[in-house]
N, CA, C and O of each residue as an XYZ file, in Angstrom:
332
protein
N      -5.584    -24.397     -5.573
C      -5.682    -23.261     -5.053
C      -6.791    -22.610     -5.638
O      -6.696    -21.598     -6.333
N      -7.711    -23.120     -5.391
C      -9.320    -21.842     -5.417
C      -9.039    -20.235     -4.891
O      -8.572    -20.061     -3.765
N      -9.296    -19.288     -5.618
C      -9.255    -18.338     -5.249
C     -10.460    -17.992     -3.849
O     -10.385    -16.855     -3.383
N     -11.409    -18.857     -3.288
C     -12.162    -19.006     -2.675
C     -11.549    -19.219     -1.398
O     -11.796    -18.394     -0.519
N     -10.738    -20.251     -1.125
C      -9.846    -21.318     -0.989
C      -8.909    -19.782      0.041
O      -8.824    -19.498      1.236
N      -8.447    -19.239     -1.089
C      -7.469    -18.271     -0.818
C      -7.947    -16.674      0.466
O      -7.528    -15.895      1.322
N      -9.214    -17.161     -0.427
C     -10.072    -16.133      0.609
C     -10.497    -16.548      2.121
O     -10.427    -15.677      2.989
N     -10.834    -17.549      2.378
C     -10.765    -18.461      3.315
C     -10.049    -18.414      4.470
O     -10.499    -18.186      5.593
N      -8.612    -18.695      4.081
C      -7.610    -19.364      4.652
C      -7.112    -17.861      4.138
O      -6.143    -18.009      3.394
N      -7.348    -16.940      4.244
C      -6.430    -15.472      5.307
C      -8.224    -14.444      6.160
O      -8.358    -13.495      6.932
N      -9.085    -15.263      5.505
C      -9.913    -15.164      6.688
C      -9.643    -15.227      7.816
O      -9.527    -14.275      8.587
N      -9.445    -16.903      8.163
C      -8.884    -17.426      9.265
C      -8.079    -16.977      9.906
O      -8.350    -16.858     11.101
N      -6.510    -16.448      9.348
C      -5.430    -16.425      9.445
C      -5.326    -14.487     10.656
O      -4.641    -14.149     11.621
N      -6.325    -13.842      9.888
C      -7.012    -13.027     10.070
C      -7.451    -13.033     11.848
O      -7.100    -12.377     12.829
N      -8.574    -14.364     11.539
C      -9.115    -13.498     12.953
C      -7.714    -14.536     13.303
O      -6.735    -13.802     13.431
N      -7.424    -15.675     13.449
C      -6.280    -16.316     14.517
C      -4.964    -15.258     15.267
O      -4.464    -15.375     16.385
N      -4.653    -14.206     14.158
C      -4.019    -13.311     14.631
C      -4.609    -11.829     15.538
O      -3.954    -11.052     16.232
N      -5.992    -11.828     15.225
C      -6.951    -11.292     15.334
C      -6.461     -9.349     15.399
O      -6.188     -8.611     16.346
N      -6.532     -9.148     14.099
C      -6.202     -8.513     13.615
C      -7.405     -7.134     13.462
O      -7.121     -5.946     13.313
N      -8.894     -7.798     13.564
C     -10.649     -6.510     14.246
C     -10.164     -6.313     12.967
O      -9.996     -5.096     13.045
N      -9.742     -6.662     11.616
C     -10.186     -6.055     10.168
C     -10.790     -7.471      9.254
O     -10.930     -8.663      9.529
N     -10.949     -6.948      8.510
C     -11.916     -7.951      7.972
C     -10.902     -8.114      6.220
O     -11.187     -7.473      5.209
N      -9.960     -8.949      6.321
C      -8.903     -9.269      5.635
C      -9.066    -10.406      4.026
O      -9.263    -11.590      4.299
N      -9.005    -10.137      2.837
C      -9.071    -10.829      1.556
C      -8.695    -10.542      0.666
O      -8.807     -9.317      0.716
N      -8.122    -10.867     -0.568
C      -6.942    -11.276     -1.209
C      -6.692    -10.328     -2.254
O      -5.927    -10.475     -3.207
N      -7.417     -9.334     -1.980
C      -7.412     -7.853     -3.138
C      -7.037     -6.794     -1.866
O      -7.336     -5.625     -2.110
N      -6.334     -7.086     -0.347
C      -5.233     -6.163     -0.177
C      -4.467     -6.764     -0.285
O      -3.505     -6.013     -0.126
N      -4.112     -7.700     -0.465
C      -2.189     -7.952     -0.923
C      -2.295     -7.033     -2.533
O      -1.252     -6.924     -3.177
N      -3.083     -6.659     -2.869
C      -2.620     -5.753     -4.270
C      -2.736     -4.039     -3.849
O      -2.193     -3.099     -4.430
N      -3.658     -4.005     -2.612
C      -3.345     -2.205     -1.887
C      -1.353     -2.852     -1.533
O      -0.297     -2.398     -1.974
N      -1.554     -3.724     -0.828
C      -0.082     -3.479      0.303
C       0.784     -3.747     -0.587
O       1.825     -3.161     -0.290
N       0.924     -4.510     -1.814
C       1.623     -4.579     -2.572
C       1.975     -3.139     -3.113
O       2.968     -2.495     -2.773
N       1.225     -2.824     -3.808
C       0.785     -1.179     -4.549
C       1.998     -0.379     -3.515
O       3.070      0.032     -3.958
N       1.513     -0.251     -1.866
C       1.888      1.235     -1.275
C       2.897      0.469     -1.015
O       3.827      1.231     -0.750
N       3.296     -0.765     -0.927
C       4.767     -1.389     -0.232
C       5.902     -0.539     -1.537
O       6.920      0.120     -1.325
N       5.222     -0.890     -2.895
C       6.592     -0.371     -3.561
C       7.233      0.486     -3.610
O       8.454      0.554     -3.751
N       5.956      1.783     -3.421
C       5.895      3.006     -3.304
C       6.677      3.448     -2.904
O       7.666      3.903     -3.478
N       6.257      3.409     -1.035
C       7.188      3.654     -0.077
C       8.919      3.049     -0.205
O       9.848      3.615      0.371
N       9.089      1.762     -1.106
C      10.613      1.525     -1.190
C      11.408      2.460     -2.886
O      12.597      2.701     -3.096
N      10.086      2.800     -3.871
C      10.601      3.135     -4.861
C      10.604      4.603     -4.508
O      11.615      5.299     -4.410
N       9.905      4.821     -4.407
C       9.274      6.123     -4.584
C       8.899      6.114     -6.663
O       9.623      6.536     -7.565
N       8.143      5.755     -6.705
C       8.401      5.558     -8.593
C       6.845      5.040     -8.679
O       6.413      3.889     -8.626
N       6.199      6.205     -8.821
C       4.142      5.984     -9.284
C       4.345      6.042    -10.383
O       3.467      6.758    -10.864
N       4.791      5.816    -10.887
C       4.574      5.597    -12.758
C       4.957      3.287    -12.790
O       4.430      2.249    -13.190
N       5.984      3.699    -12.181
C       6.308      2.566    -12.459
C       5.451      1.404    -11.769
O       5.323      0.314    -12.327
N       4.710      1.766    -10.188
C       3.255      0.797     -9.720
C       2.251      0.697    -10.180
O       1.511     -0.135     -9.655
N       1.648      1.587    -11.540
C       0.738      2.098    -12.837
C       1.475      0.832    -13.614
O       1.000     -0.299    -13.509
N       2.124      0.972    -14.044
C       2.736      0.128    -14.560
C       2.961     -1.301    -14.348
O       3.169     -1.983    -15.351
N       2.950     -1.932    -13.054
C       3.003     -3.069    -12.418
C       1.527     -3.089    -12.744
O       0.952     -3.453    -13.770
N       1.004     -2.541    -11.462
C      -0.157     -2.824    -11.486
C      -1.418     -2.797    -12.793
O      -2.560     -3.190    -12.554
N      -1.044     -2.330    -14.024
C      -1.554     -3.112    -15.064
C      -2.710     -1.073    -15.632
O      -3.512     -1.241    -16.551
N      -2.653      0.101    -15.181
C      -3.473      0.392    -14.749
C      -3.398      1.350    -16.354
O      -2.438      0.967    -17.023
N      -4.186      2.432    -17.013
C      -3.783      3.013    -17.613
C      -3.765      3.843    -17.930
O      -3.281      4.374    -18.930
N      -4.828      4.456    -16.350
C      -5.166      5.835    -15.482
C      -3.657      5.777    -13.999
O      -3.366      5.046    -13.052
N      -3.255      6.724    -14.486
C      -2.536      6.876    -12.348
C      -3.870      7.384    -11.500
O      -3.952      6.957    -10.348
N      -4.637      8.025    -11.850
C      -5.379      7.971    -11.175
C      -5.885      7.062    -10.547
O      -6.321      7.351     -9.433
N      -6.006      5.675    -11.019
C      -6.559      4.300    -10.378
C      -5.412      3.739     -9.324
O      -5.652      3.021     -8.353
N      -4.172      4.206     -9.712
C      -3.206      3.521     -9.186
C      -3.458      4.246     -7.770
O      -3.690      3.541     -6.788
N      -3.417      5.568     -7.664
C      -3.075      6.409     -6.339
C      -4.670      5.705     -5.714
O      -4.555      5.462     -4.512
N      -5.559      5.477     -6.064
C      -6.227      4.232     -5.283
C      -5.770      3.535     -3.976
O      -5.950      3.616     -2.761
N      -4.925      2.641     -5.088
C      -4.421      1.604     -4.269
C      -2.918      1.790     -3.671
O      -2.346      0.801     -3.212
N      -2.257      3.110     -3.680
C      -1.509      3.073     -2.841
C      -1.849      4.080     -1.744
O      -2.692      4.969     -1.868
N      -1.040      3.828     -0.558
C      -1.491      4.985      1.155
C      -0.141      5.032      1.060
O       0.393      4.058      0.530
N       0.851      6.311      1.608
C       1.921      6.416      2.408
C       1.582      6.003      3.909
O       0.385      6.275      3.825
N       1.670      5.733      4.696
C       1.348      5.850      6.358
C       2.722      7.531      6.403
O       3.488      8.140      5.656
N       2.121      7.533      8.121
C       2.175      9.106      7.917
C       4.260      9.556      8.467
O       4.898     10.593      8.283
N       4.635      8.361      9.067
C       6.454      8.789      9.045
C       7.531      8.990      7.610
O       8.693      9.307      7.356
N       6.267      8.568      6.914
C       6.881      8.448      5.841
C       6.737      9.916      5.073
O       7.618     10.480      4.423
N       5.159     10.456      5.368
C       4.613     11.395      4.339
C       5.957     12.583      5.796
O       6.357     13.622      5.271
N       6.252     12.458      6.653
C       6.526     12.942      8.077
C       8.927     13.661      7.529
O       9.783     14.478      7.867
N       8.665     12.470      6.528
C      10.217     12.532      6.307
C      10.285     13.108      4.868
O      11.181     13.909      4.600
N       9.503     12.787      4.057
C       8.870     14.183      2.830
C       9.158     15.437      2.941
O      10.100     15.934      2.325
N       8.517     15.994      3.605
C       7.403     17.060      4.642
C       9.349     17.448      4.836
O      10.041     18.243      4.200
N       9.764     16.400      6.092
C      10.592     17.457      6.371
C      12.221     18.036      5.652
O      12.975     18.944      6.003
N      12.297     16.973      4.452
C      13.250     17.280      3.586
C      12.670     17.585      2.435
O      12.786     16.787      1.505
N      12.109     18.502      2.303
C      11.719     19.019      1.021
C      11.257     20.864      1.580
O      11.738     21.828      0.984
N      10.496     20.991      2.516
C       9.889     21.977      3.777
C      10.815     22.989      3.938
O      11.251     22.846      5.081
N      11.286     23.818      3.479
C      12.456     25.481      4.343
C      11.856     25.717      5.692
O      12.714     26.372      6.284
N      10.951     25.554      6.406
C      10.959     26.007      8.057
C      11.310     24.434      8.573
O      12.258     24.499      9.356
N      10.890     23.164      8.402
C      11.249     22.028      8.551
C      12.531     21.184      9.155
O      12.824     20.357     10.018
N      13.186     22.120      7.900
C      14.939     21.925      8.343
C      15.289     22.481      9.614
O      15.179     23.674      9.896
N      15.771     21.465     10.471
C      16.651     21.824     11.541
C      18.495     22.652     11.299
O      19.454     22.335     10.595
N      18.278     23.653     12.177
C      19.000     24.918     12.063
C      20.521     23.794     12.175
O      21.652     24.279     12.135
């Protein structure tokens, strides 16, 4: 299985599903990093697994959804806590 065939299959699947975005193999790396960070909360572990020497490079790969951010805010901010 070549890199080009993986790219073609992802593009075809994206069109079939009507995703409306260009899906390429590198997106899988971003998804892996984001899901791992969201489930573990350990940016340093994600950095090691991606093989980055600089944590700022890892931060480019990770995105947290708004629900996760809101949950973290609610847990940490005193005014967000319900009485």
